[in-house]
C-alpha positions, 0 to 999 in steps of 0.5 A, spaced: 866 895 794 872 890 795 867 885 797 863 884 791 864 877 788 868 875 782 865 876 775 866 871 770 859 872 767 860 878 762 858 878 755 863 878 749 862 885 748 863 887 755 870 883 755 871 887 748 870 893 752 875 891 758 880 890 753 879 897 750 880 899 757 886 895 758 889 899 752 888 905 755 892 903 761 897 900 757 898 907 753 898 911 760 903 906 762 908 907 757 908 915 758 913 917 764 909 921 769 902 917 768 900 911 771 896 905 769 893 905 776 890 912 774 887 910 768 884 904 771 881 909 777 878 913 771 875 907 767 872 905 774 875 898 774 881 899 779 878 896 785 876 890 781 883 889 778 886 889 785 881 884 787 882 880 780 889 879 781 888 877 789 884 872 786 890 868 784 891 866 791 893 859 795 886 856 794 887 857 787 894 854 787 891 848 791 885 847 787 890 847 781 895 842 784 889 837 786 887 837 778 880 841 779 882 845 774 875 848 773 874 850 780 880 853 780 878 857 774 871 859 777 875 861 783 880 866 779 878 872 775 882 870 769 877 872 764 877 879 766 885 879 767 886 876 760 882 882 757 885 887 761 892 884 760 891 883 752 889 891 751 895 893 755 900 888 751 897 891 745 898 898 747 905 897 749 907 893 743 903 898 738 904 905 742 911 904 744 915 907 738 909 912 737 909 915 744 917 915 745 917 920 738 911 924 741 915 925 748 921 927 744 918 931 739 911 934 742 912 933 749 908 939 751 902 937 747 902 929 750 903 932 757 897 937 756 892 931 754 895 927 760 894 933 765 887 934 763 886 927 764 889 927 771 885 933 773 879 931 772 880 924 775 881 928 781 874 929 781 872 922 779 876 919 784 874 923 790 867 921 789 869 914 792 870 917 799 864 916 803 865 922 807 870 928 808 873 929 815 880 933 817 884 926 817 882 925 810 885 932 808 891 930 812 892 923 808 890 927 801 896 932 803 901 926 805 900 923 799 901 929 795 907 931 798 910 924 797 909 924 790 911 931 789 918 929 792 918 923 788 917 926 781 922 931 783 928 926 784 934 925 779 934 919 774 940 915 776 945 911 772 944 903 774 947 896 771 944 892 766 944 886 769 939 880 770 938 881 777 937 889 776 932 888 771 928 883 775 928 888 781 926 894 776 920 890 774 918 888 781 919 896 783 916 899 777 909 894 777 908 896 784 908 904 782 904 902 776 898 899 780 898 906 784 894 912 781 899 918 781 905 914 781 908 912 774 911 905 773 914 908 767 917 914 771 920 909 776 924 906 771 926 913 769 929 914 776 932 907 776 935 909 769 932 903 765 926 907 762 929 908 755 933 901 756 926 897 757 923 902 751 928 900 746 927 892 748 920 893 746 921 896 740 927 891 738 923 885 741 929 884 746 925 878 749 930 876 754 930 883 757 922 883 757 922 876 760 926 879 766 922 885 767 916 881 766 918 876 771 920 881 776 913 885 775 909 878 776 912 877 783 911 884 785 904 885 783 902 878 786 905 880 793 903 888 793 896 887 791 895 883 797 897 889 801 892 894 797 886 889 798 887 889 805 888 897 805 881 897 801 878 892 806 880 895 813 881 903 811 877 904 805 876 912 805 884 913 808 886 909 802 882 913 797 884 919 800 892 917 800 891 915 792 888 922 791 893 925 794 898 921 790 895 923 783 895 930 785 902 930 787 903 927 780 901 934 776 908 936 778 911 931 773 905 932 767 905 940 767 906 941 760 911 947 760 918 945 762 925 948 762 931 943 762 936 945 767 941 939 767 942 933 762 945 927 762 947 921 758 943 914 759 946 907 758 945 908 750 948 915 750 942 918 749 941 925 752 935 925 757 933 931 762 936 930 769 933 936 772 927 940 770 923 946 773 916 947 771 915 954 767 909 958 765 908 959 757 912 964 754 907 967 749 901 965 746 901 961 739 898 955 736 902 950 740 899 954 746 892 954 744 893 946 741 895 944 748 890 948 752 885 944 747 888 938 749 887 939 756 880 940 755 879 934 751 883 930 756 878 933 762 872 932 758 874 925 756 875 923 763 868 926 765 865 922 759 868 915 761 866 916 768 859 917 766 859 911 762 862 907 768 856 909 772 851 908 767 854 901 766 854 900 774 847 902 774 845 897 769 849 892 772 845 893 779 838 893 776 840 886 772 842 884 779 836 885 782 831 882 777 
C-alpha cells in the first residue's frame, strides 16, 4: 500500500472528512497512553499519512528553490496533511482543558472508552497482515513486551530549558506517530506533559513553538524509517505495530491504584507508580465504564467499515 500515488484529487467534502479524522487523532494525542498513530490506523489513513509526510523530500526542496512552486505542490501531499493538521490543531486547542479535567476527575470513564477503542483496533489492524506465520507472532510478542515495559516506567523530573523542550517534542512525535506508543505519555515520562498542556491552555507561544519545532524535525526524519520498513518489511512492521498497541493496554486499563505520587515542576501531585486492579464492586460507575468500553469497541468497527467502503468506492472509480 505504500506504493500508492499521492492523492491530491479529493473533493471538498472528502477533505472535511479528513479534518474530522485529524480531530480524532488530536483528541487521542492529548491523552497520555493513547496514540494518535493508533487513531490513524483505526481510521484507515495511517500508511497514507506516512507517505504524505515523506513527500516533503529533497525533490520537493529542489523544485521549490528552482521556483517551480506548482510542480513542488503537485509533488507533495500538502492538501492531505493540511486537512489532517487542521483537525489535530483544533482538537488540541479545544479539548486540552476538557480532557485534562476528565483525566483528573473521571479517569475510569475516559480510560474505559479508549480501552474499547484499542481492543477493537487490534482486530482491524491485524487485517493488514498478508499472512500469519510463527515469526509474525514473535514480532507481535516483541512489540507487546516493549510497550508493556515502557508504560510501566516512572515519570522523571526534567529541566524546562529551550533545548530540552525541543528534544522532548522530537522524541514525543516519534512515539505519537507509532500506534500503541503515546506521544503524550512520552511527555509524561520526560516530565513535560503538564508543562506542555498548561502551555496550550495558557497560550504560551514560546514553549509551544519550541516543542513544535522539535516535533517537526523528529517527524520528518523518523517517518522515512517507517516508510522504508513498510516498503521492505510490511508484515513485520504491521506485526510490530500491533504488538505495540496490545502492550499499551497496560496503560489504558481503567481501574488503577496509585502506589506512589510525586510533584511535577508546577507543584501538582501526579501519579508516579500505579498498579492495575479489578473493580472492587458493582456500581453505576462500573456499568457506565463497561458501556463506554462497548461504545469505543463498536465505534472502531464502524469506522473501519466506513473506511473499507470508501476504499472500495475509490477502487471502483479508479477502474472506470
